[in-house]
N, C-alpha and C positions, 0 to 999 in steps of 0.2 A: 710760623716757622720757628723752630727752636734755635736759640743762640748758642753757638759753640765758643766758649771763652775759657781757655785752659792755659796753664803755665807749661808751655811745650818743652822747655828745657828739663823741667822736673819729670814730666811724663817720659821723655826720651831717655833720660838717665836711669829711671827706674825700670825701663823695659828690658826684659831678658828674652823676648821672642825674636826670632829671626825676622818675622814680619807680622805686624799687628795693626789692623785698621782701627782708627779712633774716631773718624768722622766720615760720613758719606751723605751727599745729597745728589740731585741731578746734575749739578755743575762742578762740584769739588769733591775730592777724596783726600784724606790725610792718613798717612801710613807711617808708623814707627818701624824702625829696623835696628837690630843689634847684630853686628858681624863679629864673629870670633877672630882672634889673631890669625892672619893668613887666609881668612875666608873672603870670598867675593860674591857679588850678586850674580855675575855671569853676564856676558855680552847680551844685550837685549835692545829692543825698540818698543815704543809705545805710540798709540794714536792719540796722544795727549801731550800737552806741555807739562813739564815736571820741574819743580823747584825743590832742591834738596838742601837742607840746612844741617850742618854738622855740629853736634853738641859735645861729644867726648871722643877721645882717641885720635889716631893718626892714620891717614889713608891716602889713596890715590883715586882720582876720578879720571876716566877716559871718556871723552865725548867726541864722536866722529874722528877717532884717531889721535886727538890731542890729549896729552896727559898733563895733569896738574895735581899738586899736593893739596890735601885737605886736612883741616884741623878744626878744633872748636871755634865757632864764630864764622866759618866759611859758608857761603851759599853758592851752589852751582845750579845754573839754569840749563836745563836740557830740553831743547826744542822738540816739538812733535816730530817723530820719525828719525831722530838722531840715534845712531848706534852708540850705546854707552855701557859702562861697567863701573862699579865702585869696589875697591879692594882695601881690606884692612891691612895696613903695612906696619902696624904697631904691635905692642905686646899686651895691650888691653883691648877690651871690646870697643868697636867703632860704633858709636851711638848717633843716630840721625833720624830725621823725619822728612818725608817727601809730601808735597802738595801736588796733586794731579788735577788738571783741568782740561777736559772733563775726566771723570773717574777712569782709571786704567787697570787697576788690580781687581781680583775677584771680590765681589761684595762679601763683607764679613771676614775678610782674610785674617786668620789668626793661626800662624804656623810657628811652633816652638823651634823647629830646626829648618835648615835649608833643605834637608832631605824630605821633610814633611811638605814643604812648599812645592818641591819638584814632583813629588808623588801626586799631589793634588792637581798640578798642572797637567801631568801625564794622563791622569784619569779624565780630566776635562777634555783633552784633545782626543782621547780614545772614544769618549761618548759622542763628541761632535762628528768624528769620522764615521761612527756607526750610524748616526742619524742621517748623515749625508748619503751613505750607501743605501739606507732604507728609502730615502727620497728618490734617488736615482733609479732604484729597482722598481719603483711603482709605475 
């Protein structure tokens, strides 16, 4: 098994991708994110526990309807199934990384912009729906 030993603050600060996976195995996934001023992830849920550490910027985390301010050094734990969103409320990019257990994002995620991530998700959903229709039609 390869050892993952990285200076996460430096990786997160240098990241300019909306979403970028930096580690994946069967149990854990680590994803960097950079949200532009005013940008948000969008309300979502995962079938995994998520721990999100904030490295730079100012924002807001919403977890199951409860809002809290986030800033460098803050850690937000988002339990499996909790509806959540992260919003950049500052004037600089909001830099963070999330650890998912088990993995929750697409393998190899590397999306420069939120629009790229949404297009990939839409494409995945379309392919899954097409496959389901094929299976039902048999």
